[in-house]
N, C-alpha and C positions, 0 to 999 in steps of 0.2 A: 632102228627105230622110232617110229612111225612123225610126220608133225605132226607133233596132239592139233594145232594153230589151222584155221587154213588160211592159204597163201595168201595175199596180196595184202590182206589187212593189217592192220597198227598194229602193238600191246602193246601198255604202258604198267612196267615194275619195280610202281612206288605207290606208296599208297594213297590214295583220297580215289581217283578216276576209278574203276569198275570197266573188264569191258562184259560188256552188253549181248547174248549168249546168239545166234540169228535166229531159233526157232524164234525168239521172247522179242527180238525187236521186228521183227515177221506178225507176233500178237498184234505188240504194239502198234500197230498199222492200222488207228483203224480208227472211224471220228469220234468224240467224246461224250459222252450223255448231259444233254443238257440238264444240268443242276436244279433247276428245275421241272421236268421231268416229272408226269406220274408214275416214272419203272421204277426211282431214287428212292424212295425208303423201302420199296421190297429190293433194290440190291443195296442196299446199307445190312439193312438186316442178318442180308447172307454174310453179309464182315463183320459181321459181329459176332458173328457164332463161328468164325472161321477165325477170329482174332482171341479166340477162346480159344481154343484149341492149337493154336497158337502155343499158350501159353498152359497147357497144359490145363482150366481149371475147367468145374461145369456152374461155378457159382458166380454171383455179382455182373454188374451187365458194365462192356467191357466205353468204353467214352477215347470216342475217334475225336482227332486235334482236327483240322484242317489248315493249316495254316504254313506262312513262310516260315522260316528259322528266326527270321524277324520279329513278328506274332508269339511264336514260342516264346523271346524274349523278354517280352513288355506281356503276359501273362504269368512269366515268373518272375520278376521285378512286379509289378501289382498288385499279387496275391501275399507276398512279403513283405513287400517298403506300402510307404505312406509317403507323401507328398513332404518335402522336410527333415525326413530322415538322411544319417551322415552314415556318407556312401565310402569303399574307395574304392580306387577302381586303376588299375595294372597298364599303361601304356604299351605296350610290344608289339605293335601291329597295325595293319583297319583291324581288324574284326575288334579288336579290344577299343577302340576309335568309335565302333558303329556302336556300340556296348557306351561307352561314356555315355555320346549322343545322345540315344535315347534314355537312360537316367536323365540327365540335366532335360533332356524333352516332359519327361516326367516328372519335374519336378523336386527333383531330390538334390540335396548337398553335398556336389561328387566332391573328392578329395585325389585326385588327378595326381600317380609318377610316373614320373620317364622314372622309362627305358635307359643307363648312357652304350 
């Protein structure tokens, strides 16, 4: 049986991290386009069309949300809750601690349930 993976590379077989194939690494090895560049609108237009193909649709307008996971959390919270709303959150690790901190900073009344 041939070795599918190149020698010398470490491979993790656990959920989460993924191995990136060499061709992808080489394709990523170039400078980023400045987000204020005049080339960005044209590039974004093609990305939106590609997103339609990925989701197998020809109607509607895809929406790209360029942010971190924390930005997505904030968007979810501020679009579903209002300052002063009561929220129950479970403290079960670092991500939940960050989630609770963000809820408190946004002015929610957070009831924290700690795990034992």
